[in-house]
C-alpha positions in Angstrom: -20.0 45.9 -2.7 -18.0 48.0 -0.3 -14.8 50.1 -0.4 -12.5 49.8 2.6 -9.8 52.2 3.9 -6.3 50.8 4.3 -3.5 51.3 6.8 0.3 50.9 6.5 1.5 47.3 6.3 4.5 48.0 8.5 3.3 50.7 11.0 -0.5 50.1 11.1 -0.7 53.9 10.6 -3.4 55.6 8.5 -1.7 59.0 8.5 0.0 59.5 5.1 1.0 62.0 2.5 -0.9 62.2 -0.8 1.1 61.3 -3.9 -1.6 61.1 -6.5 -5.3 61.9 -6.1 -7.9 59.3 -7.0 -9.2 59.0 -10.5 -12.2 61.3 -10.8 -15.5 59.4 -10.3 -13.9 56.1 -9.4 -16.0 55.7 -6.3 -19.1 55.5 -8.4 -17.8 53.4 -11.3 -18.6 49.7 -11.7 -15.5 47.9 -10.5 -15.9 44.9 -12.8 -14.1 46.3 -15.9 -11.1 47.2 -13.7 -10.5 43.6 -12.8 -10.8 42.1 -16.3 -7.4 40.7 -17.3 -7.2 42.9 -20.4 -7.8 46.1 -18.4 -10.5 47.8 -20.4 -10.8 50.3 -17.6 -8.0 52.1 -15.8 -7.9 54.2 -12.7 -7.1 54.1 -9.0 -8.0 55.2 -5.6 -5.8 57.9 -3.9 -2.1 56.8 -3.7 -0.4 57.8 -0.4 2.9 57.4 1.3 3.1 56.5 5.0 4.5 59.5 7.0 6.4 57.1 9.3 8.0 54.5 7.2 7.6 55.6 3.5 5.6 52.6 2.3 3.3 53.6 -0.6 -0.2 52.2 -0.8 -3.6 52.7 -2.2 -5.6 54.6 0.5 -8.6 52.4 -0.2 -9.4 49.0 -1.7 -12.4 47.0 -2.8 -13.5 44.4 -0.2 -12.0 40.9 -0.4 -15.3 39.2 -1.4 -15.7 41.4 -4.4 -12.1 40.9 -5.5 -12.4 37.1 -5.1 -15.5 37.1 -7.3 -14.0 39.3 -10.0 -10.8 37.2 -10.1 -12.8 34.5 -11.8 -13.2 36.5 -15.0 -12.0 34.9 -18.2 -9.1 36.3 -20.3 -9.5 36.4 -24.0 -6.0 36.6 -25.6 -5.3 36.1 -29.3 -2.4 34.0 -30.5 -0.1 37.0 -30.8 -0.6 37.8 -27.1 0.0 34.2 -26.1 3.3 34.1 -28.1 4.4 37.3 -26.4 3.7 35.9 -22.9 5.5 32.7 -23.8 8.5 34.8 -24.7 8.3 36.7 -21.4 8.1 33.5 -19.4 11.0 31.9 -21.4 13.1 34.9 -20.5 12.2 34.6 -16.8 13.0 30.9 -16.9 16.5 31.9 -18.2 16.9 34.4 -15.4 16.0 31.7 -12.9 18.4 29.2 -14.4 21.2 31.6 -13.8 20.4 31.7 -10.1 20.0 28.0 -9.2 20.5 24.4 -10.4 17.6 23.2 -12.4 15.6 20.0 -11.7 14.2 20.8 -8.2 10.6 21.3 -7.0 9.1 24.6 -8.0 5.8 26.2 -7.0 4.3 28.8 -9.4 2.0 31.0 -7.5 -0.6 33.0 -9.5 0.2 30.7 -12.4 -2.7 31.8 -14.6 -3.0 29.7 -17.7 0.1 27.7 -16.9 2.6 29.1 -19.5 5.5 29.5 -17.0 4.7 26.2 -15.1 4.8 24.3 -18.4 8.0 26.1 -19.5 9.7 25.0 -16.2 8.6 21.4 -16.6 10.1 21.4 -20.1 13.3 22.5 -18.5 13.3 19.5 -16.1 11.7 21.1 -13.0 9.1 19.3 -10.9 6.7 22.3 -11.3 3.3 22.8 -9.7 1.0 25.7 -10.4 -1.7 27.3 -8.2 -4.2 30.0 -9.1 -7.5 31.2 -7.6 -9.3 31.1 -11.0 -11.1 27.9 -12.0 -11.1 29.1 -15.6 -7.3 29.7 -15.6 -6.6 26.3 -14.1 -8.7 24.6 -16.7 -6.8 26.4 -19.5 -3.5 25.4 -17.8 -4.5 21.7 -17.7 -5.3 21.8 -21.4 -1.9 23.4 -22.1 0.1 21.0 -19.9 -2.0 17.9 -19.0 1.1 16.3 -17.5 1.4 19.0 -14.9 -0.3 19.6 -11.6 -2.5 22.7 -11.2 -4.5 23.5 -8.1 -7.3 26.0 -7.7 -7.1 27.8 -4.4 -6.2 31.2 -2.9 -2.8 31.2 -1.4 -4.4 32.0 2.0 -6.1 28.6 2.1 -3.7 26.4 0.0 -2.1 23.4 1.7 1.3 22.1 0.8 3.8 20.1 2.9 6.3 22.1 4.9 9.7 22.7 3.1 8.5 20.9 0.0 9.8 23.4 -2.7 13.2 24.5 -3.7 11.9 27.6 -5.6 8.7 29.6 -5.4 7.8 32.1 -8.1 5.1 34.8 -7.6 4.6 36.9 -10.7 2.5 40.1 -10.5 0.6 39.1 -7.4 1.9 40.5 -4.1 0.6 44.0 -4.9 -2.9 42.6 -5.0 -3.2 40.9 -1.6 -4.7 42.3 1.6 -1.7 41.3 3.8 1.6 40.6 2.1 3.1 39.6 5.4 0.7 36.7 5.9 1.1 35.6 2.3 4.9 35.5 2.7 4.5 33.6 5.9 2.6 30.8 4.0 5.1 30.8 1.2 8.0 30.6 3.7 6.5 27.5 5.3 6.5 25.7 2.0 10.0 26.7 1.0 13.1 24.7 1.8 15.6 26.6 3.9 18.1 28.0 1.4 15.5 28.0 -1.3 14.7 30.9 -3.6 11.7 33.2 -3.8 11.3 35.2 -7.0 8.7 37.9 -7.4 7.8 40.4 -10.1 6.0 43.5 -8.9 5.7 47.2 -9.7 8.5 49.5 -8.5 7.1 52.8 -7.3 10.6 54.3 -7.6 11.3 53.1 -11.1 12.2 55.5 -13.9 8.9 54.8 -15.6 7.0 55.6 -12.5 8.9 58.8 -11.9 8.6 60.0 -15.5 5.0 59.2 -16.0 3.8 60.2 -12.5 0.0 59.8 -12.3 -0.1 58.4 -15.8 2.0 55.4 -14.9 -0.1 52.3 -16.1 0.7 50.3 -12.9 -1.4 52.7 -10.8 -4.5 50.6 -10.8 -7.6 50.2 -8.7 -6.7 46.5 -8.1 -3.2 47.3 -6.8 -3.0 47.9 -3.1 0.7 48.0 -2.4 3.4 49.9 -4.3 6.8 48.6 -3.0 10.2 50.0 -3.7 13.5 48.2 -3.4 13.8 49.6 0.2 10.3 48.6 1.4 10.4 45.1 -0.3 13.7 44.5 1.4 12.3 45.4 4.7 9.3 43.0 4.2 11.7 40.2 3.2 14.0 40.8 6.1 11.1 40.5 8.5 10.1 37.2 7.0 13.6 35.6 7.4 14.9 36.2 3.8 18.3 37.3 2.5 17.9 39.6 -0.5 19.9 38.2 -3.4 19.1 40.8 -6.1 16.6 43.4 -7.4 16.7 44.1 -11.1 14.5 45.8 -13.6 12.6 43.3 -15.7 11.0 43.5 -19.2 8.0 41.9 -20.6 7.0 41.3 -24.2 3.7 42.8 -25.4 2.0 43.3 -28.7 1.7 46.9 -29.8 -2.1 46.7 -29.4 -1.7 45.4 -25.9 0.6 48.3 -25.0 -1.9 50.8 -26.4 -4.7 49.1 -24.6 -2.9 49.6 -21.3 -1.7 53.2 -21.9 -4.8 54.8 -23.5 -7.0 54.6 -20.4 -4.1 55.9 -18.2 -3.7 59.0 -20.4 -0.1 58.1 -21.3 0.9 59.8 -24.6 -2.5 59.3 -26.3 -1.4 60.6 -29.7 1.4 58.1 -30.2 -0.3 55.3 -28.4 -3.5 55.9 -30.3 -1.6 55.4 -33.5 -0.3 52.0 -32.2 -3.8 50.9 -31.2 -5.1 51.6 -34.7 -2.5 49.7 -36.6 -4.0 47.2 -39.0 -4.3 43.6 -37.8 -0.9 42.1 -38.6 1.0 45.2 -37.6 -0.9 45.6 -34.3 -0.1 42.0 -33.5 3.7 42.6 -33.8 5.4 42.5 -30.4 8.4 43.9 -28.7 10.1 44.1 -25.3 8.9 46.8 -23.0 10.2 48.1 -19.6 7.1 49.0 -17.6 8.7 49.8 -14.3 8.5 46.4 -12.7 11.3 44.8 -10.7 12.4 41.2 -10.3 13.1 40.4 -6.7 15.1 37.3 -5.8 15.5 36.3 -2.1 16.9 33.3 -0.3 15.2 31.8 2.8 17.8 31.9 5.6 18.7 28.7 7.5 17.6 28.8 11.1 
């Protein structure tokens, strides 16, 4: 295991301004719990802003080999959590339906256990899912045996050029070593005029500004912290026209929210009470705004 220093995605510069110091002791802690899907551990390396262009990033990251290994961990969710995620993906499907005509070819990057892919197939899309986790893909195939799911990192995946009308990438771009190279691959698979939709943390969100170093999206496994300005720059460089950026909500059980906020130190008294709610009450769910943004962009015609 090794920890690497990072440099700015746009400038290549390492000189930056410190926003938040690293979580005490994180350099010596076992990284494995940080990468478990249910986040039993929380913390981050130092968070910095590039002096030249303003892009916010983690000043360090775990090496790629370790992150690939830890991405294979299984996720244990109860039925209440699964119902909450289904509601989240149904809402995202509705948002997508307002932006395009249904029935085309859709690629769901970072598809996990296939909930969104299956939802889009039910709505008439020719949906394909891809994830780097063998376990997640096996769960997806059980959920939707009629769908196609591939196991591969995006970096090595192979699809025909211009073969998709829509590509979705939920909660993934902030994790990758080089977002530029990832978007280059996605761009080659997307039909000109096609849509790219991504959900990712917004470092300028109200939640981020109010909670500061306690914001739950400050995580060891997150490398990049985009804002509307910096994500627009990245998309412009890759040949996209920005369609919209909007705050997006997700549905969580109260226990899941508590599980995310207690390690980050966010309002421990209130959240601790939520975490200790008895079974049926803790499994109740609601919509929460966590400071994420839904980014929609259209690939320009040459």
